[in-house]
C-alpha positions as CSV (number, residue, x, y, z in Angstrom):
1,M,0.0,0.0,0.0
2,H,2.9,2.3,0.6
3,R,4.6,1.5,-2.7
4,R,5.1,4.4,-5.1
5,E,3.3,2.8,-8.0
6,F,-0.1,3.2,-6.2
7,W,0.3,6.9,-5.8
8,N,2.4,8.0,-8.8
9,L,0.9,9.9,-11.7
10,N,1.9,8.1,-14.8
11,R,-0.1,7.0,-17.9
12,K,-0.7,3.4,-16.8
13,S,-1.6,3.9,-13.2
14,V,-3.9,6.9,-13.9
15,S,-5.7,5.1,-16.7
16,K,-6.2,2.0,-14.5
17,G,-7.3,4.2,-11.5
18,V,-9.9,6.1,-13.6
19,S,-11.2,2.9,-15.1
20,I,-11.5,1.1,-11.7
21,G,-13.1,4.1,-10.1
22,I,-15.7,4.6,-12.8
23,F,-16.5,0.9,-12.9
24,W,-17.2,0.7,-9.2
25,A,-19.1,4.0,-9.1
26,F,-21.7,2.5,-11.4
27,I,-22.2,-0.7,-9.5
28,P,-24.8,-0.3,-6.8
29,L,-23.1,-2.0,-3.9
30,P,-22.2,-0.8,-0.4
31,F,-18.5,-0.1,0.4
32,Q,-17.6,0.9,-3.2
33,M,-14.5,2.7,-1.9
34,V,-13.2,-0.4,-0.2
35,I,-13.8,-2.5,-3.4
36,A,-12.2,0.2,-5.6
37,T,-9.1,0.3,-3.3
38,I,-8.8,-3.5,-3.5
39,F,-9.1,-3.6,-7.3
40,A,-6.7,-0.6,-7.6
41,F,-4.2,-2.6,-5.5
42,I,-4.6,-5.8,-7.5
43,F,-4.4,-4.1,-10.9
44,R,-1.7,-1.5,-9.7
45,G,-3.9,1.5,-10.5
46,N,-3.7,4.9,-8.8
47,I,-5.6,4.5,-5.5
48,A,-6.3,8.2,-5.0
49,I,-7.9,8.6,-8.4
50,S,-10.0,5.4,-8.1
51,L,-11.3,6.5,-4.7
52,T,-12.1,9.9,-5.9
53,L,-14.0,8.7,-9.0
54,V,-16.1,6.3,-6.9
55,W,-17.8,9.5,-5.7
56,I,-19.4,10.1,-9.1
57,T,-22.3,8.3,-7.5
58,N,-22.9,10.4,-4.4
59,P,-26.3,11.0,-2.6
60,L,-27.2,13.7,-5.1
61,T,-26.4,11.9,-8.4
62,M,-27.2,8.3,-7.3
63,P,-30.9,8.3,-8.0
64,F,-30.4,9.7,-11.5
65,I,-27.5,7.4,-12.4
66,Y,-29.1,4.2,-11.0
67,Y,-32.4,5.0,-12.6
68,F,-30.6,5.3,-15.9
69,C,-28.9,2.0,-15.3
70,Y,-32.2,0.4,-14.4
71,K,-33.8,1.7,-17.6
72,I,-30.8,0.2,-19.6
73,G,-31.3,-3.1,-17.8
74,V,-35.1,-3.1,-18.5
75,V,-34.4,-2.6,-22.2
76,I,-31.6,-5.2,-22.4
77,L,-33.7,-7.8,-20.5
78,G,-36.9,-7.0,-22.4
79,K,-38.9,-6.5,-19.2
80,D,-41.6,-4.1,-18.4
81,E,-40.8,-1.2,-16.2
82,M,-42.2,-1.7,-12.7
83,P,-43.8,1.0,-10.6
84,F,-41.9,1.5,-7.4
85,V,-43.9,1.1,-4.2
86,F,-42.0,0.5,-0.9
87,N,-43.2,-2.1,1.6
88,P,-40.6,-2.9,4.3
89,S,-41.1,-6.7,4.4
90,Y,-39.1,-9.7,3.4
91,E,-41.7,-10.8,0.8
92,W,-41.4,-7.4,-0.8
93,V,-37.6,-7.7,-1.1
94,I,-37.8,-11.1,-2.6
95,L,-40.5,-10.0,-5.2
96,Q,-38.6,-6.8,-6.0
97,F,-35.3,-8.6,-6.5
98,N,-36.4,-10.0,-9.8
99,N,-38.4,-7.0,-10.8
100,I,-36.0,-4.2,-9.9
101,L,-32.6,-5.4,-8.8
102,V,-31.9,-7.8,-11.7
103,P,-32.5,-5.0,-14.3
104,L,-30.6,-2.5,-12.1
105,F,-27.5,-4.7,-11.7
106,T,-27.6,-5.8,-15.4
107,G,-27.8,-2.2,-16.6
108,S,-25.2,-1.1,-14.1
109,F,-22.8,-3.7,-15.2
110,I,-23.3,-2.9,-18.8
111,V,-22.9,0.9,-18.3
112,A,-19.9,0.4,-15.9
113,T,-18.1,-1.8,-18.4
114,I,-18.7,0.5,-21.3
115,L,-17.7,3.6,-19.4
116,S,-14.6,2.1,-17.7
117,F,-13.4,0.6,-20.9
118,S,-13.9,3.9,-22.7
119,S,-12.3,6.0,-20.0
120,Y,-9.3,3.7,-19.9
121,H,-8.6,4.2,-23.6
122,L,-9.6,7.9,-23.6
123,I,-7.1,8.6,-20.7
124,N,-4.4,6.7,-22.5
125,Y,-5.0,8.6,-25.8
126,M,-5.2,12.0,-24.1
127,W,-2.0,11.2,-22.2
128,Y,-0.3,10.2,-25.5
129,L,-1.5,13.5,-27.2
130,G,-0.3,15.6,-24.3
131,T,3.1,13.9,-24.4
132,K,3.3,14.2,-28.1
133,R,2.5,17.9,-27.9
134,D,5.1,18.4,-25.2
135,V,7.8,16.7,-27.4
136,I,6.8,18.8,-30.4
137,N,6.9,22.0,-28.3
138,K,10.3,21.1,-26.8
139,N,11.7,20.3,-30.3
140,R,10.3,23.5,-31.7
141,K,11.9,25.6,-28.9
142,F,15.2,23.7,-29.4
143,K,15.0,24.3,-33.1
144,I,14.2,28.0,-32.7
145,F,17.1,28.3,-30.2
146,T,19.6,26.5,-32.5
147,D,18.3,28.3,-35.7
148,T,18.7,31.8,-34.1
149,D,22.3,30.9,-33.1
150,T,23.1,29.6,-36.6
151,N,21.5,32.6,-38.3
152,Q,23.3,35.1,-36.2
153,E,26.6,33.4,-36.9
154,E,25.9,33.3,-40.7
155,S,24.8,36.9,-40.7
156,K,28.1,37.9,-38.9
157,I,30.1,36.1,-41.6
158,E,28.2,37.5,-44.5
159,D,28.3,41.1,-43.3
160,P,30.5,43.0,-45.8
161,K,32.0,45.2,-43.1
162,D,33.4,42.2,-41.4
163,L,35.2,41.0,-44.6
164,S,37.4,44.2,-44.9
């Protein structure tokens, strides 16, 4: 846990941390932060980033995100959308498991997989573009620096006053 690779900001650890954090943010389970930490540890992703991104689903965004995931699950499974009526009993939980929780977990898993896969590749590509831009800018500065020195030397040699 104290090893540098879990806290460093490099392309691989950041990409993995983002992917892990986004995946577990969309899975409706308790203790998402603990699960994200364990998976970041296993896959050597950035722990701080994965923990931060789990909070995409916070008490304000959770109803909207999970309702969207539920709707995706309903469409994928071909079920009818069920009206939600709460009854705190064991029978209600058993009945609702099939009607609500199966589409919710199915949709959540699909959305989490798509978003985590996409975010992993997007972060890798953005990191590549940023590195490429930095190299181009560094080369451009180096070229300007060397070109100005060369041009000044050439202009000194070709100056007619210097030849006499």
